[in-house]
N, C-alpha and C positions, 0 to 999 in steps of 0.2 A: 295517375297520381298527379297532384298539383301541390307543390310547396314553393317557398321562396327560392329554394335551390333549383328545383326543376325549371322554374320560370327563368331564373337568371342565367343558368348554365346551359339551357336548351337541351335537357335530357329527359328521358322517359321516367326513370326511377331515381330518387335521391340516394343512391347507393354508390359508395366509393370503395375501390380496392386500395387498401393502405400500401404505401411504398415500402416494400420489404426487400432488403438485399438478397439477391439470388432467387427470389420468389417472384417479385413483380417485374418480370422480364417482358419483352415485347408481345409474345404470344398470349401471355396471361392478361396483360393490360388491354389488348385488343378484344379478348373474350368478354371482359367486363363491359367495355364500352359498346361492343356490338350487341350486348344483351340489354342495353338501355341505361347503364350506369356510367361511371367514370373510372377507368383504370389509371392508376398512378405508377409510372415507371420509377423504379429505384435506381438512382445514379451513384449511390455511395461508393460502390466498388469500382466505378468506371473512371477512365481517363476522359479528358475532354473529347478526344477523337472517338472513343467508344460510346460516349454519350450521344454525340451527333449521329453515329451509325444506328444506335438503338432507336432514337426518335424517328429516323427515316424508315426503319423497319416497322415500327408501330403504324406509321402513316400508310405503309404498303398493305397493312392488314385490316385497317378500319378507316372509314371516312367520318366516324363519330367523334365527339369531343373526348379528349384524353388529357392526362396530366403527367407531370414528372416532378420529382422532389429534389431538394437540395438541403442537406444537413450542414448548415453553415459553420458549425464547430469544427468540421473535419478539414484537414489539409486538402487543397485541390477543389473544395466545394464551390468557391467563388468562380473558378474557371468553368466548372460544370454549369453553374447558374447562368453564366454569360452565354453559354451554348444554348441553353433553353430559350433565352431571350432572342438570340440570333435566329433560331429555328421557329420562333413565334409559337411556342407550345401553348395550346389553348388554356391550360390550367397549370399553374405552378404552386407547389406546396413546399414551403420552407420551414425549417425548425432550427432551434438552438443558435440563433443569431439575429442580427439587425437586418431586416429585409426591406426597409423603406425604398432602397434603390431598385429592388426587384419589382415592387409594386408600381413605382413610377414608370419604369421601362415597359412592363407588361401592359399597363393600361393604355400606353400609346398605340399599341396594335390591337387593342380590344381584348387582351387576355385577362383571365381571372386569377387572383392570388389568394391562397388559403394558408394561414399560419397555424402550425400545430402548437397547441398550448396545453398547460396542465393546471393553470390557476387564473384567477381574475386579473392579476397584475399583468401577466403575459397577454391575456385577452384584450385588455384595454390598450396596451402598447400596440398590438396588431391593428386594432381599430384605428388608432391614431396614425399608423402608417398608411391607412387607406385600404387595408385588406378587404376582400369581398366576403370572407367568412373565416371562422376559426374552426379547426378540427380539435375537439376537446378530448384528450386522452385520459381516461380515468384509471383508478387503482386496479380494476379487473383486467386491464389490457395487457397484451404481450409487451415485453421490453419496458419502456420508460414512462409508465404512468406514475403519478404521485399518490399520496395517501388519502385521496378523497374518492369515494365511489361514485358511479354514474348517477345514482338516485339523488345525490346531493350536488355533484359538480355541474350537471347539465342545467337544472333549473337555476342554479346560482349564476351561471354565465348568461343564461337567457335574461335574467333579471337585470344584470349590470351592463349588458352590451346591446348595441343597436343593430349590429350585423348578425347574420345567421350563424347558428351553432350547428356543427356536424358532430354527432356523438360517436365516440370510439371506445370500445371496451365493454365486454360482457354481452355482445350482440352476435347471435349466430342463427337465429330463426325469426319467424314472423312475430312471435311474442315479444322478443327484444326490440324488434323494429317498431312495433306498435307502441311499446313502452317509451322508447326514446322520443317518438313524435308526441306522445302524451305529455312528456316532461318539457316540451317546448322546442326540441331540436327540429331543424328543418331538413335533416338528412342524417345518414349514418355512414360510418366507414368500418370495414371489416378486414382483418388480417388473418387471424387464426382459422376462421371458418373457410375463407377462400383458399387457405393453404392445402386443405384436404378436399380438393376437387379434381376432376379428371384432367383439366388443363394445367394444373399446378405442377411446376417442375420439382417440388419437394420430393426427396427420395422416398420410395415406396415404403421402406422400413419405418420411417417416421410418420407417414400417413397412417399405416396400420397401427402404430403405437398410439397415435393421437386418438384414434377411434376407441381404443381399449381403455385409455386413461379416464380418471374421474375429475370432477371439478376441484377436488382437493390436491390433485397431483401436479401442482406447480410450486416453484421455489421463487421467493421474492427477496432479493438481497442486493446490497450495494457492492458486494465482493465479486460479482461476476465480471462486470466491465467498468466499475467505478461509479456508476449511477444506480439508484434503486432500479433493479431490472427483474422482470418476471420471465422465467424459463420453465421448460418441462422438468419436473423433478425426476432425475435419473441419477444413477451412480456417478456418471461423468460430471453432471452438474454439481452434485454434492462435493466431488473431489475438487472442482474448480473453485467452489466457494471456500473450501478449507484452505486451499493454496493462496487465494487472494492475490495481492499484487506482488509480482516478482520483477524487479527492475531489469535484471539480466535478460530474462526471457522476453520481456517487453521490448528491450532494445533489439534483440534478434528479430522479433516479429515486425517491428517498425521498419527495419531494413527491407524485409520482404514486401511490406505494404507499399513502401516508397517505390520499390522496383516494379511491382505490379501496376502501380498507377503512373509509372514512367515519370516520376518526379525526382529531381536530384535530392539525395538523402540530406545533404547539408542544408539545402533550402528548406526542406521540411523541418529539420531539427531546429534551425534558428527561428523559423516561424513559430514553432511550438514554444520554444524557450521565451520568445518575446511576449507570450501571453501570460507569463508568470508561473510560479512554481505549482500552484494549485491546478491550473489548466494543463501544465506540462505532465503532471502526475496522472490527471484524468485521461488525457489522450494516450499516454503510455499504457494505462490500464485497459483502455478500449482496444489498443493494438493487441493486447494479450488475449482478449476475447474474440477478436476478429477471426482468427484461424479456427477456433472451436465452433463458431456459428457456421462457417463455411463447410466444415467437415460434416456437420449434421445435415445441412441443407442439401449439398451437392453429392456428398459421398455416402450418406447414411451411416456414418461411423457411430456406433453405439458406445464405443469405449472412450473416444476423445471428443465426440461431437456434443454441442450444447445448443438446444433449439429454443429460441424465444417463442413462447405461446401465452395465450390468455386463459383465464379460468373457464371461458366458454368452451374450451376443449372438451370438457366433460359432458357437454350437451350434444356433441357430434356423434352420429351413429352410422354415417354412410359417406360415400365419395361420389357425389353427384357431379354432373356437368355444371359449369358456371351458370348458363342460361336457365337450366332446370332449377338450380338453387334459388336464383333470384325470383323467378316466377312463383315458386313455392312460397317464398317468404312474403311476397306481396299478397298472395291468396290468404295465407295464415294471418297476416296483419289485418286484412279486411274482415276476416271472420272474427277476430278479437274485437274489432271496432263494433261490429254488429251485436256481439254479445254484451258489450258495455252499454250500447244504446238501449238494449232490452232491459238491462239492470236499472238504468236511470230513467225509465219511462215514468 
């Protein structure tokens, strides 16, 4: 395959593993990169020390291009991003923050930078920063897409941006892959589909549940973690939505998060307060969801766990190996292209 992304990033297939906490771990990242795509390491739950260790583990598992993400909204994210730069990670994916300093530093060593965006305003800002591409998260996606579907968001961004667009949301097979390229995307990113593969560390209970669920079995609500968030529709998710924001529980969870990230709690607290009341409430709400996401992913807890998934979950019917999935998707996309060529003769 040949797109602007494969040419610029030096990869075989323009397929990215989305950086998902507790899922996009070194083994998973390397599996995608070794299969010809780009695995993106999730650093959200990591301390700076853990981030450095994980990057070096990825490098021990693959000699192919790989990436890592930094969600700049979170406490400790700047420190993690600096580690990515020190370790000269080939591809850095940032979100929810001002990443111009990351672009400048990464380009000095030849690294590529991708900004996750949900609209044209964010896309233009990323382009102004000098980003090499944007990862466009649509309404269908797991977690934090906004209210525009991929059929509209992708061509819209392609029309207004000069840098490549990577499509995320609603893609889980070769049909979606071909459709994204037809809409003008130069590559795709997948989270939900990669979660249910043999190399994925997602708990087996949730893998099996993902295969059973339909395209309608997701819940999209701002009451899960404070942003419009798409998760698997379960009793636990419905309960979390009903409860919404609880300042006391959020405070308890935020202590645990600060401890796990080895950050002084008061430093985290005053950093958050300094961002203003709206941001403070948002981060507290995210702290409330943090534990539920981890319980689903790592423990397979069906009573308290909440799993971010996309609508494409309903199109998944098996648990293939990463390389098998990617090869199958490329073959299916090629078959779709041939059928379209025959139609338009």
